[in-house]
C-alpha positions in Angstrom: 42.7 95.5 100.2 41.6 99.0 99.4 42.3 99.7 103.2 45.8 98.6 102.6 47.0 100.3 99.7 45.5 103.5 101.0 47.5 103.0 104.6 50.9 102.3 102.4 50.4 105.0 100.1 49.9 107.3 103.0 53.0 105.6 104.5 55.1 106.4 101.8 53.8 110.0 101.3 54.6 111.0 105.1 57.8 109.2 104.7 58.7 112.2 102.3 57.2 114.7 105.0 59.5 114.5 107.6 62.7 117.0 107.5 65.9 115.2 107.5 68.1 115.0 110.4 70.7 117.6 109.4 67.8 120.2 108.9 66.0 119.4 111.8 69.7 120.0 113.8 70.5 123.2 112.3 67.1 124.3 113.0 67.8 124.1 116.8 69.3 126.6 118.9 73.0 126.6 119.5 72.3 125.7 123.2 70.4 122.8 122.1 72.7 122.1 119.5 75.3 121.4 122.0 73.3 119.5 124.5 72.5 117.0 121.3 76.1 116.7 120.5 77.1 115.8 124.2 74.2 113.1 124.4 73.7 111.9 120.8 75.9 108.5 122.1 73.6 107.5 124.6 70.6 107.8 122.3 68.5 105.4 120.0 68.2 106.3 116.4 64.7 106.9 117.8 65.8 108.3 121.1 67.4 111.4 118.7 64.6 111.8 116.4 62.2 112.3 119.6 64.6 115.1 120.9 64.5 116.8 117.3 60.5 116.6 117.5 60.4 117.8 121.2 58.9 121.7 120.9 61.5 123.4 123.2 64.6 123.5 125.0 63.2 122.9 128.3 61.5 119.6 127.0 65.1 118.4 125.4 66.5 119.3 128.7 64.4 116.9 130.5 64.4 114.4 127.7 68.2 114.5 128.4 68.2 114.3 132.0 65.4 111.0 131.6 68.8 109.4 129.4 70.3 109.1 133.0 73.6 109.3 131.7 75.6 110.1 134.8 74.3 107.2 136.2 75.3 105.0 133.6 78.9 106.0 133.3 79.2 105.9 136.9 78.9 102.0 136.3 82.5 102.3 134.7 86.2 103.2 136.1 87.2 106.9 135.3 89.5 106.0 132.3 86.6 104.2 130.8 84.3 107.0 131.0 86.9 109.8 130.1 87.0 107.2 126.5 83.4 106.6 126.4 82.7 110.3 126.3 85.5 110.8 124.2 84.0 108.0 121.9 86.8 106.4 122.2 87.0 102.4 122.6 90.4 101.0 124.9 91.6 97.9 126.1 89.7 96.4 129.1 86.2 97.7 127.9 83.2 95.7 128.5 80.6 95.6 125.4 78.3 98.1 127.4 81.0 100.5 127.7 81.8 99.6 123.6 78.1 100.3 122.8 78.0 103.9 124.5 81.6 105.1 123.2 80.9 103.4 119.7 77.4 102.5 119.5 76.0 98.7 117.9 78.9 97.5 115.4 78.4 96.6 111.9 78.6 93.2 112.1 79.6 90.6 115.2 81.7 87.4 114.7 81.0 84.9 117.4 83.7 82.4 118.4 83.3 79.0 117.2 83.4 76.2 120.4 86.9 75.7 120.4 88.0 79.8 119.5 87.9 82.7 122.7 87.5 85.6 120.6 84.6 87.4 119.8 85.3 90.3 116.9 82.8 93.5 116.4 83.0 95.5 113.0 82.8 99.2 112.9 83.6 101.6 110.2 85.2 104.8 111.9 87.2 107.9 111.3 90.8 107.7 111.9 92.8 111.0 113.1 93.4 111.6 109.7 90.0 111.5 108.8 90.3 108.4 106.4 87.3 105.9 107.4 88.4 102.5 107.9 87.5 99.4 109.3 88.3 98.9 113.0 87.8 95.6 114.5 87.4 94.6 118.2 88.5 91.5 120.1 86.7 90.8 123.0 88.0 87.6 125.3 86.4 86.6 128.1 83.6 89.9 127.6 86.2 92.5 127.8 88.1 94.3 124.3 91.9 92.8 124.4 92.9 94.5 120.9 91.8 97.5 119.0 92.7 96.8 115.4 92.6 99.3 112.9 92.7 98.2 109.1 93.5 99.7 105.8 
């Protein structure tokens, strides 16, 4: 029991030690900030944290190379590649393409047996900078509609 308590206390104390991501980002050289900005959407939260913890620019460049972004994008038509790189979702995209463009949704509504559509829910900034709910409607594994809601 004593070990469990001391471990819990150590975990709580260490959680406060880590610098927040904004601070870590600002501490990077401008070229590494640019590399992160171009690659962030292709990284999980853990990978983003690992990127910040690397010791130098060369290590960060190797890390991004290992993500194999060009190979991942090459599986999609050019229009989808451009949408993914622009963090946009367009009709016809598969779930994999949407995940690369926008990441994991906040929620997914799976269809009942009599329904065909699956719905993915996001909160995204629109062209005016307003955060709005976005619902992606998937039919047969592809985005059929992108609905921006007020």
